[in-house]
C-alpha positions as protocol buffer text, in pm:
chain_id: "A"
residue {
  index: 1
  type: MET
  ca { x: 148 y: -6139 z: -468 }
}
residue {
  index: 2
  type: SER
  ca { x: -145 y: -6036 z: -361 }
}
residue {
  index: 3
  type: TRP
  ca { x: -245 y: -5658 z: -277 }
}
residue {
  index: 4
  type: THR
  ca { x: -313 y: -5530 z: 58 }
}
residue {
  index: 5
  type: LYS
  ca { x: -655 y: -5320 z: 112 }
}
residue {
  index: 6
  type: ALA
  ca { x: -483 y: -5014 z: 103 }
}
residue {
  index: 7
  type: GLU
  ca { x: -313 y: -5044 z: -207 }
}
residue {
  index: 8
  type: TYR
  ca { x: -656 y: -5133 z: -412 }
}
residue {
  index: 9
  type: ILE
  ca { x: -772 y: -4804 z: -271 }
}
residue {
  index: 10
  type: GLU
  ca { x: -431 y: -4611 z: -407 }
}
residue {
  index: 11
  type: TRP
  ca { x: -482 y: -4807 z: -718 }
}
residue {
  index: 12
  type: ALA
  ca { x: -854 y: -4713 z: -768 }
}
residue {
  index: 13
  type: TYR
  ca { x: -792 y: -4333 z: -692 }
}
residue {
  index: 14
  type: ASP
  ca { x: -545 y: -4353 z: -942 }
}
residue {
  index: 15
  type: ASP
  ca { x: -670 y: -4550 z: -1251 }
}
residue {
  index: 16
  type: ALA
  ca { x: -997 y: -4295 z: -1200 }
}
residue {
  index: 17
  type: ALA
  ca { x: -744 y: -4020 z: -1219 }
}
residue {
  index: 18
  type: TYR
  ca { x: -595 y: -4151 z: -1506 }
}
residue {
  index: 19
  type: GLY
  ca { x: -902 y: -4186 z: -1653 }
}
residue {
  index: 20
  type: ASP
  ca { x: -936 y: -3814 z: -1639 }
}
residue {
  index: 21
  type: MET
  ca { x: -1184 y: -3813 z: -1339 }
}
residue {
  index: 22
  type: PRO
  ca { x: -1192 y: -3520 z: -1126 }
}
residue {
  index: 23
  type: SER
  ca { x: -1013 y: -3506 z: -784 }
}
residue {
  index: 24
  type: GLU
  ca { x: -1357 y: -3483 z: -662 }
}
residue {
  index: 25
  type: GLY
  ca { x: -1507 y: -3811 z: -805 }
}
residue {
  index: 26
  type: CYS
  ca { x: -1147 y: -4008 z: -765 }
}
residue {
  index: 27
  type: TYR
  ca { x: -1186 y: -3870 z: -366 }
}
residue {
  index: 28
  type: ALA
  ca { x: -1557 y: -3997 z: -336 }
}
residue {
  index: 29
  type: LEU
  ca { x: -1443 y: -4323 z: -505 }
}
residue {
  index: 30
  type: ALA
  ca { x: -1152 y: -4410 z: -263 }
}
residue {
  index: 31
  type: VAL
  ca { x: -1356 y: -4289 z: 64 }
}
residue {
  index: 32
  type: ALA
  ca { x: -1622 y: -4537 z: -97 }
}
residue {
  index: 33
  type: ALA
  ca { x: -1380 y: -4833 z: -155 }
}
residue {
  index: 34
  type: ALA
  ca { x: -1246 y: -4797 z: 227 }
}
residue {
  index: 35
  type: ASN
  ca { x: -1553 y: -4779 z: 320 }
}
residue {
  index: 36
  type: GLU
  ca { x: -1651 y: -5072 z: 98 }
}
residue {
  index: 37
  type: LEU
  ca { x: -1358 y: -5289 z: 246 }
}
residue {
  index: 38
  type: GLY
  ca { x: -1438 y: -5253 z: 613 }
}
residue {
  index: 39
  type: GLY
  ca { x: -1167 y: -5008 z: 648 }
}
residue {
  index: 40
  type: ILE
  ca { x: -1221 y: -4819 z: 1000 }
}
residue {
  index: 41
  type: GLU
  ca { x: -1179 y: -4417 z: 949 }
}
residue {
  index: 42
  type: VAL
  ca { x: -918 y: -4334 z: 1243 }
}
residue {
  index: 43
  type: ALA
  ca { x: -861 y: -3974 z: 1191 }
}
residue {
  index: 44
  type: ASN
  ca { x: -1023 y: -3717 z: 978 }
}
residue {
  index: 45
  type: SER
  ca { x: -886 y: -3320 z: 935 }
}
residue {
  index: 46
  type: ASN
  ca { x: -1230 y: -3211 z: 1004 }
}
residue {
  index: 47
  type: ASP
  ca { x: -1248 y: -3343 z: 1366 }
}
residue {
  index: 48
  type: GLY
  ca { x: -1235 y: -3040 z: 1628 }
}
residue {
  index: 49
  type: ASN
  ca { x: -1184 y: -2795 z: 1357 }
}
residue {
  index: 50
  type: SER
  ca { x: -1412 y: -2489 z: 1332 }
}
residue {
  index: 51
  type: SER
  ca { x: -1413 y: -2460 z: 954 }
}
residue {
  index: 52
  type: LYS
  ca { x: -1516 y: -2804 z: 756 }
}
residue {
  index: 53
  type: SER
  ca { x: -1350 y: -2878 z: 459 }
}
residue {
  index: 54
  type: PHE
  ca { x: -1556 y: -3076 z: 194 }
}
residue {
  index: 55
  type: ALA
  ca { x: -1285 y: -3303 z: 118 }
}
residue {
  index: 56
  type: PRO
  ca { x: -1079 y: -3382 z: 476 }
}
residue {
  index: 57
  type: THR
  ca { x: -769 y: -3574 z: 514 }
}
residue {
  index: 58
  type: ARG
  ca { x: -891 y: -3917 z: 594 }
}
residue {
  index: 59
  type: THR
  ca { x: -709 y: -4203 z: 759 }
}
residue {
  index: 60
  type: PHE
  ca { x: -814 y: -4553 z: 727 }
}
residue {
  index: 61
  type: GLU
  ca { x: -700 y: -4874 z: 892 }
}
residue {
  index: 62
  type: PHE
  ca { x: -781 y: -5201 z: 754 }
}
residue {
  index: 63
  type: ASP
  ca { x: -800 y: -5609 z: 914 }
}
residue {
  index: 64
  type: ASP
  ca { x: -532 y: -5687 z: 679 }
}
residue {
  index: 65
  type: ALA
  ca { x: -292 y: -5451 z: 878 }
}
residue {
  index: 66
  type: SER
  ca { x: -299 y: -5172 z: 588 }
}
residue {
  index: 67
  type: LYS
  ca { x: -299 y: -4821 z: 632 }
}
residue {
  index: 68
  type: VAL
  ca { x: -420 y: -4530 z: 383 }
}
residue {
  index: 69
  type: GLN
  ca { x: -440 y: -4201 z: 412 }
}
residue {
  index: 70
  type: ILE
  ca { x: -703 y: -4032 z: 125 }
}
residue {
  index: 71
  type: THR
  ca { x: -668 y: -3665 z: 38 }
}
residue {
  index: 72
  type: TYR
  ca { x: -817 y: -3466 z: -250 }
}
residue {
  index: 73
  type: GLY
  ca { x: -490 y: -3460 z: -438 }
}
residue {
  index: 74
  type: GLY
  ca { x: -444 y: -3832 z: -378 }
}
residue {
  index: 75
  type: VAL
  ca { x: -428 y: -4171 z: -184 }
}
residue {
  index: 76
  type: PHE
  ca { x: -74 y: -4231 z: 40 }
}
residue {
  index: 77
  type: ILE
  ca { x: -23 y: -4591 z: 173 }
}
residue {
  index: 78
  type: ILE
  ca { x: 71 y: -4533 z: 568 }
}
residue {
  index: 79
  type: LEU
  ca { x: 392 y: -4795 z: 616 }
}
residue {
  index: 80
  type: ASP
  ca { x: 432 y: -4870 z: 974 }
}
residue {
  index: 81
  type: ASN
  ca { x: 854 y: -4784 z: 1107 }
}
residue {
  index: 82
  type: GLU
  ca { x: 917 y: -4628 z: 735 }
}
residue {
  index: 83
  type: PRO
  ca { x: 1285 y: -4440 z: 762 }
}
residue {
  index: 84
  type: TYR
  ca { x: 1233 y: -4093 z: 674 }
}
């Protein structure tokens, strides 16, 4: 089974976190990985806000149709039409 780019980013964050890297480092690692894998940033919680976060929630889409949301507290894969 091959991983999607979103799954790779989730794994990279979790692996760093389990290795005792602080959340700030895990966040930076995940954002860097998303950019390296050619992710397009389609949403950023700092957009249009008067106050700016040092670690905004960011959403990336990839050419393999996977999507991921990166937050200070973790990485979440976005699934299309996921039942709630």
